[in-house]
C-alpha positions, 0 to 999 in steps of 0.5 A, a space after each residue: 887289645 882294648 880301647 885303652 891300649 890303642 890310646 896309649 899307643 897312639 899317645 906314645 908314638 905321636 907325642 900326645 897326651 892320653 887325654 888328646 889321643 882318647 878324644 881323637 879316637 872318640 872322634 873317629 868312632 863317633 864319625 863311623 857311628 854317625 855314618 852308619 846311622 845315616 846308612 852310609 858305608 865307611 871304607 878304610 882302605 886296605 883295612 876294611 869296610 863297615 856297612 849297615 845290613 838289613 835283617 828281615 823280620 822272622 819267626 823265632 822260638 822262645 827256648 823256655 816255652 817253645 812258643 813261636 815269637 815274631 822277631 822284628 826287622 832291624 838294621 845291624 852293623 857289620 864289618 868286611 875285612 879288606 885285602 890288606 887286613 886279610 893278608 896281614 892276618 892270614 898270609 897270602 891265599 893258598 892258591 896264589 903260589 901255584 898260580 904265580 908258577 904256572 906258564 901260560 
């Protein structure tokens, strides 16, 4: 699924023009980006959370020459899927049926 697919679905299901739907989606993405730039966590319950993770500086190797190089520390965006998304994609956990059937 692409951004254009989401815009088309949003426009058709909510009686909006594709331009309006595109602007709404762009606004949402801009807000998520701004929050992550500020170091904030963005939670979309039950979908998941966008967070910023810190990567430490480390030593790497140039694959062509084999020379050691320094890789600087940096901040990277990450996504952690929420329970609702995990259940929708993968179904319930395998052990859930066994636990429900056990008597205490």
